[in-house]
C-alpha positions as CSV (number, residue, x, y, z in Angstrom):
1,X,107.3,100.5,125.6
2,X,108.6,102.1,122.4
3,X,107.0,99.3,120.3
4,X,103.6,100.1,121.7
5,X,104.1,103.9,121.1
6,X,105.0,103.2,117.5
7,X,101.9,101.1,117.1
8,X,99.8,103.9,118.5
9,X,101.3,106.4,116.2
10,X,101.1,104.4,113.0
11,X,97.6,103.0,113.9
12,X,96.3,106.5,114.5
13,X,97.5,107.7,111.1
14,X,96.0,104.7,109.3
15,X,92.7,104.9,111.2
16,X,92.3,108.5,110.1
17,X,93.5,108.0,106.5
18,X,91.1,105.0,106.0
19,X,88.1,106.3,107.9
20,X,85.7,106.1,105.0
21,X,86.6,102.5,104.4
22,X,86.2,101.8,108.1
23,X,82.7,103.2,108.1
24,X,81.7,101.0,105.1
25,X,83.2,97.9,106.7
26,X,81.5,98.8,110.0
27,X,78.1,99.1,108.4
28,X,78.6,95.8,106.5
29,X,79.6,94.2,109.7
30,X,76.4,95.3,111.4
31,X,74.3,93.8,108.6
32,X,76.3,90.5,108.5
33,X,76.3,90.2,112.3
34,X,72.6,91.0,112.8
35,X,71.4,87.4,113.0
36,X,74.0,86.9,116.0
37,X,74.9,83.4,114.8
38,X,77.1,85.1,112.2
39,X,78.7,87.5,114.7
40,X,82.0,85.6,115.0
41,X,82.3,85.0,111.3
42,X,81.5,88.6,110.5
43,X,84.0,89.9,113.0
44,X,86.9,87.7,111.8
45,X,86.0,88.5,108.2
46,X,86.2,92.3,108.9
47,X,89.5,91.8,110.7
48,X,91.1,89.8,107.9
49,X,89.8,92.0,105.2
50,X,90.9,95.2,106.9
51,X,94.4,93.7,107.5
52,X,94.6,92.8,103.9
53,X,93.1,96.0,102.4
54,X,95.1,98.4,104.6
55,X,98.3,96.8,105.9
56,X,99.2,94.1,103.3
57,X,98.4,96.1,100.3
58,X,100.5,99.0,101.6
59,X,103.4,96.6,102.3
60,X,103.2,95.2,98.8
61,X,103.2,98.7,97.3
62,X,106.3,99.6,99.4
63,X,108.1,96.6,98.0
64,X,107.3,97.3,94.3
65,X,110.3,97.5,92.1
66,X,110.5,99.9,89.1
67,X,108.4,98.6,86.3
68,X,106.2,96.3,88.4
69,X,102.5,96.6,87.9
70,X,100.7,98.6,90.5
71,X,99.0,96.8,93.4
72,X,95.2,97.6,93.3
73,X,93.0,98.3,96.2
74,X,91.3,95.3,97.8
75,X,87.7,95.4,96.5
76,X,84.7,95.1,98.8
77,X,83.5,92.3,96.5
78,X,86.1,90.1,98.1
79,X,84.4,90.2,101.4
80,X,82.1,87.2,100.7
81,X,85.1,85.1,99.8
82,X,86.7,86.0,103.2
83,X,83.4,85.3,104.9
84,X,83.1,81.8,103.4
85,X,86.7,80.9,104.3
86,X,86.5,82.2,107.9
87,X,82.9,81.1,108.7
88,X,83.9,78.2,110.9
89,X,86.9,79.6,112.8
90,X,85.0,82.8,113.4
91,X,82.0,80.9,114.8
92,X,84.3,78.9,117.1
93,X,85.9,82.2,118.2
94,X,82.5,83.6,119.1
95,X,81.5,80.4,121.0
96,X,84.7,80.7,123.0
97,X,83.9,84.3,123.9
98,X,80.4,83.3,124.9
99,X,81.8,80.6,127.2
100,X,84.3,83.0,128.8
101,X,81.5,85.6,129.4
102,X,79.4,82.9,131.0
103,X,82.3,82.0,133.3
104,X,82.9,85.6,134.3
105,X,79.2,86.1,134.9
106,X,79.0,83.0,137.1
107,X,82.1,84.3,138.9
108,X,80.4,87.6,139.5
109,X,77.3,85.9,140.9
110,X,79.4,83.9,143.3
111,X,81.2,87.1,144.4
112,X,78.0,88.9,145.1
113,X,76.8,85.9,147.1
114,X,80.0,85.8,149.1
115,X,81.2,89.4,149.1
116,X,83.0,89.3,152.5
117,X,84.7,85.9,152.2
118,X,88.2,85.0,151.0
119,X,86.8,82.6,148.4
120,X,84.6,85.3,146.9
121,X,87.5,87.8,146.8
122,X,89.8,85.3,145.1
123,X,87.1,84.5,142.6
124,X,86.7,88.2,141.8
125,X,90.4,88.8,141.4
126,X,90.8,85.7,139.2
127,X,87.9,86.8,137.1
128,X,89.3,90.2,136.5
129,X,92.7,88.7,135.6
130,X,91.1,86.2,133.2
131,X,89.1,89.0,131.5
132,X,92.2,91.2,131.1
133,X,94.3,88.4,129.8
134,X,91.6,87.5,127.3
135,X,91.5,91.1,126.1
136,X,95.2,91.4,125.5
137,X,95.5,88.2,123.5
138,X,92.7,89.0,121.1
139,X,94.8,90.7,118.4
140,X,97.1,87.8,118.2
141,X,94.3,85.2,118.4
142,X,92.3,86.8,115.6
143,X,95.4,87.3,113.5
144,X,96.3,83.6,113.7
145,X,92.7,82.5,112.9
146,X,92.7,84.8,109.9
147,X,95.9,83.1,108.7
148,X,94.1,79.7,108.9
149,X,95.8,78.4,112.1
150,X,93.5,75.9,113.9
151,X,91.8,77.4,116.9
152,X,93.7,75.5,119.7
153,X,97.1,76.3,118.1
154,X,96.0,79.9,117.5
155,X,95.0,80.3,121.1
156,X,98.2,78.7,122.4
157,X,100.3,80.9,120.1
158,X,98.5,84.1,121.2
159,X,99.1,83.2,124.8
160,X,102.8,82.6,124.2
161,X,103.1,86.1,122.6
162,X,101.3,87.8,125.5
163,X,103.6,86.0,128.0
164,X,106.7,86.7,125.9
165,X,106.0,90.4,125.5
166,X,103.9,91.4,128.6
167,X,104.7,95.2,128.5
168,X,103.9,95.5,124.8
169,X,100.7,93.6,125.0
170,X,99.5,95.3,128.2
171,X,100.1,98.8,126.8
172,X,98.5,97.9,123.5
173,X,95.3,97.0,125.4
174,X,94.8,100.6,126.7
175,X,93.4,102.2,123.5
176,X,90.5,99.7,123.3
177,X,89.6,100.7,126.9
178,X,89.5,104.3,125.8
179,X,87.4,103.5,122.8
180,X,85.0,101.6,125.0
181,X,84.7,104.6,127.3
182,X,83.9,106.8,124.4
183,X,81.4,104.3,123.1
184,X,79.7,104.3,126.5
185,X,79.4,108.1,126.3
186,X,78.5,108.3,122.6
187,X,76.5,105.2,121.9
188,X,76.4,105.8,118.1
189,X,80.1,105.4,117.9
190,X,80.1,101.6,117.7
191,X,77.4,101.5,115.1
192,X,79.2,104.0,112.9
193,X,82.8,103.1,113.1
194,X,83.8,101.6,116.5
195,X,84.2,97.9,115.4
196,X,86.2,98.8,112.3
197,X,88.5,101.1,114.4
198,X,89.1,98.3,117.0
199,X,89.8,95.6,114.4
200,X,92.2,97.7,112.4
201,X,94.0,98.8,115.5
202,X,94.3,95.1,116.6
203,X,95.7,94.3,113.2
204,X,98.4,96.9,113.8
205,X,99.1,95.4,117.2
206,X,99.3,91.8,115.9
207,X,101.6,92.7,113.0
208,X,103.7,95.3,115.0
209,X,107.2,94.9,116.3
210,X,107.2,94.5,120.1
211,X,111.0,95.0,120.3
212,X,112.0,97.9,118.2
213,X,115.6,97.6,119.3
214,X,115.9,93.9,118.7
215,X,113.8,93.2,115.6
216,X,115.7,90.0,114.7
217,X,114.1,88.1,117.6
218,X,110.5,89.1,116.8
219,X,110.0,86.4,114.1
220,X,110.8,83.7,116.6
221,X,107.5,84.5,118.4
222,X,105.2,86.3,116.0
């Protein structure tokens, strides 16, 4: 519980402090993802770059010893390098998302055809559980892919984290739902800054500490 609260607090501060940078990355994401076939690569690139530019640079600056050279800001010119490195894993990630959406759509069609049957009800419940599970493992899945972990191992590792820390991961999935509700009400939100907000928040979730009182055990899972 407290791990999720700490993530909410630190993420909120970073999202506000880096809002101009999030807007720039969000606009660049829109341009890069416009052909649709580049959607996955653009999303993973934005995630990896924001994690580097905001979280990793800040950690390196905190670890500076007196006399060490300053750590510069991550330049926007490094985005193409991130994009080339993450093209294939990002594309596979997008394909997996499309497959899941197809499964959920087919499940919804079956439920509408059999609304009053036990089979239809079970399919609807399983579809909802699958969709929710997929949402909560996204931060850890994207983070592993950004680190260069092969997709099957990244997916398995993300699933293990969700199962190991169910309270932390479930609570951390609530702000994206709030963001989705706001985007539904204010449609320009996603185009302006929504994707950047979501990805940087997920970076906080993936690199956060699920057990604030027992930090020595976190490295065994994350």
